[in-house]
C-alpha positions as CSV (number, residue, x, y, z in Angstrom):
1,M,65.7,95.1,75.6
2,R,64.5,95.8,79.2
3,I,66.3,98.3,81.3
4,P,66.7,97.0,84.9
5,S,65.0,99.0,87.5
6,I,66.8,100.7,90.4
7,A,65.1,98.3,92.9
8,S,66.4,95.2,91.2
9,Y,69.9,96.7,91.0
10,T,69.8,97.6,94.7
11,R,68.7,94.1,95.5
12,F,71.6,92.7,93.4
13,V,74.1,94.9,95.2
14,K,72.8,93.9,98.7
15,S,72.8,90.2,97.9
16,T,76.3,90.5,96.4
17,K,77.5,92.2,99.6
18,M,75.9,89.5,101.7
19,L,77.5,86.7,99.6
20,L,80.9,88.4,99.7
21,G,80.7,88.8,103.5
22,I,79.7,85.1,103.9
23,F,82.6,84.1,101.5
24,I,85.1,86.2,103.5
25,V,84.0,84.7,106.9
26,A,84.2,81.2,105.4
27,L,87.7,81.8,104.0
28,I,89.0,83.3,107.3
29,S,87.4,80.4,109.3
30,L,89.1,77.9,106.9
31,I,92.5,79.6,107.4
32,V,92.1,79.6,111.1
33,F,90.5,76.2,111.7
34,Y,92.2,74.1,109.0
35,P,95.5,73.7,110.9
36,I,93.7,72.9,114.1
37,M,91.7,70.1,112.4
38,Q,94.9,68.4,111.2
39,K,96.3,65.6,113.3
40,N,99.8,66.9,113.8
41,A,98.8,70.6,114.0
42,G,99.5,73.0,116.7
43,L,102.1,75.3,118.0
44,R,105.3,73.7,119.1
45,I,107.5,75.8,121.3
46,A,110.7,74.2,122.6
47,L,112.9,76.0,125.1
48,N,116.3,74.7,125.9
49,G,117.3,74.4,129.5
50,N,120.4,76.6,128.9
51,E,118.7,80.0,128.4
52,K,121.6,81.9,129.9
53,A,124.2,80.7,127.5
54,K,126.4,83.2,125.8
55,P,126.1,83.5,122.0
56,A,129.1,82.4,120.1
57,P,131.6,85.2,119.4
58,T,131.5,86.7,116.0
59,K,134.6,86.8,113.7
60,M,135.2,89.0,110.8
61,L,136.7,86.7,108.2
62,I,137.1,89.0,105.3
63,A,136.3,92.8,105.5
64,N,134.8,94.2,102.3
65,F,134.2,97.9,101.7
66,H,132.5,99.3,98.6
67,G,131.9,103.0,98.2
68,L,132.4,106.2,96.2
69,D,135.1,108.8,96.7
70,E,134.5,112.6,96.4
71,K,134.7,112.4,92.6
72,N,132.1,109.6,92.5
73,Q,134.7,107.0,91.5
74,P,134.1,103.5,92.9
75,I,136.3,102.3,95.7
76,R,136.7,98.7,96.7
77,S,138.8,97.6,99.6
78,V,139.2,93.9,100.7
79,R,141.1,93.0,103.8
80,K,142.2,89.5,104.8
81,P,141.7,88.4,108.4
82,L,144.3,89.2,110.9
83,R,146.4,86.5,112.4
84,R,147.3,86.5,116.1
């Protein structure tokens, strides 16, 4: 059985690094350019004309509280919504 020389091992490592680099560049290019090559690809950004609209008010329907007291006993409190 022949023991590989240091020069052949170094050549193998250099070629493997080169092939890995080429593979990584090809993979990143595929990830970047594949969506661009599709027919319906691209970024679609739609802005509504009503940009200054107020958000809907939030309501608390049911208030839940879970916790521990000073003796590490579980506490659970559930409150129904208030009626006005």
